[in-house]
C-alpha positions as CSV (number, residue, x, y, z in Angstrom):
1,M,148.5,167.9,96.2
2,Y,146.1,170.3,97.9
3,Y,142.4,170.1,97.8
4,V,139.7,172.8,98.0
5,Y,136.4,171.2,98.8
6,V,132.7,171.9,99.4
7,L,130.6,169.8,101.7
8,Q,126.9,169.8,102.1
9,S,125.3,169.1,105.5
10,L,122.6,166.4,105.2
11,K,121.1,167.9,108.3
12,D,120.5,171.5,107.2
13,K,121.5,171.4,103.5
14,E,124.0,174.3,104.1
15,L,127.4,174.3,102.4
16,Y,130.9,174.4,104.0
17,T,134.0,175.2,102.0
18,G,137.5,174.1,103.2
19,F,141.0,173.2,102.3
20,A,143.0,170.0,103.0
21,V,146.1,168.1,102.1
22,D,144.5,164.7,102.7
23,L,140.9,165.0,101.5
24,E,139.7,161.6,102.7
25,K,141.1,162.1,106.2
26,R,139.6,165.6,106.4
27,L,136.2,164.4,105.4
28,Y,136.4,161.7,108.1
29,K,137.3,164.4,110.7
30,H,134.3,166.5,109.6
31,N,131.9,163.5,110.0
32,N,133.2,162.2,113.3
33,G,132.8,165.7,114.9
34,S,136.5,166.6,115.2
35,V,136.0,169.9,113.3
36,S,134.2,172.5,115.4
37,A,132.9,174.5,112.4
38,T,130.8,171.5,111.2
39,K,130.4,169.5,114.4
40,S,126.7,170.3,114.8
41,R,125.9,170.0,111.1
42,K,126.9,166.3,110.5
43,P,126.6,164.1,108.5
44,L,128.3,165.9,105.7
45,K,128.6,164.9,102.0
46,L,131.4,165.9,99.7
47,I,129.8,167.5,96.7
48,Y,132.7,169.3,95.0
49,Y,136.5,169.5,95.1
50,E,139.3,170.9,93.1
51,V,143.0,169.9,93.1
52,C,145.9,172.3,93.2
53,V,149.6,171.7,93.0
54,D,150.6,174.8,94.9
55,K,149.4,175.5,98.5
56,R,149.0,179.2,97.9
57,D,146.8,178.6,94.8
58,A,144.6,176.3,96.9
59,T,144.2,178.7,99.8
60,H,143.5,181.5,97.4
61,R,140.8,179.4,95.7
62,E,139.3,178.5,99.0
63,R,139.0,182.2,100.0
64,Y,137.4,182.9,96.6
65,L,134.9,180.1,96.9
66,K,133.8,181.5,100.3
67,T,132.9,184.9,98.7
68,S,129.5,185.6,97.2
69,W,131.0,185.3,93.7
70,G,132.5,182.0,94.6
71,K,129.3,180.7,96.1
72,R,127.5,181.7,92.9
73,Y,130.2,179.8,90.9
74,V,129.7,176.6,92.9
75,K,125.9,176.8,92.7
76,N,126.1,177.4,88.9
77,R,128.7,174.6,88.5
78,L,126.5,172.2,90.4
79,K,123.1,173.4,89.1
80,N,122.0,170.0,88.1
81,Y,122.9,168.5,91.5
82,F,121.0,171.2,93.3
83,R,118.1,170.9,90.9
84,S,117.9,167.1,91.6
85,M,118.1,167.8,95.3
86,A,115.1,170.2,95.1
87,T,113.0,167.5,93.5
88,V,113.9,165.0,96.3
89,R,112.4,167.2,99.0
């Protein structure tokens, strides 16, 4: 299985989209500072993921979710999550 995931930084509330074969191990690497792209933004919280059987489908989906249309999709898909986060502030 291949995973496409979205993390949210608890530090700056920004999102990070990635791809992994072992989602649990990848999340651990993000949070222990082993991933340079998110090293300064930890801790990170997994807020969304999708599972793909084919690697090419997963990498294609990752690229899509990084576009403006993809970001809009994620924000719409998680609108209740973001709404509840806004009331916490």
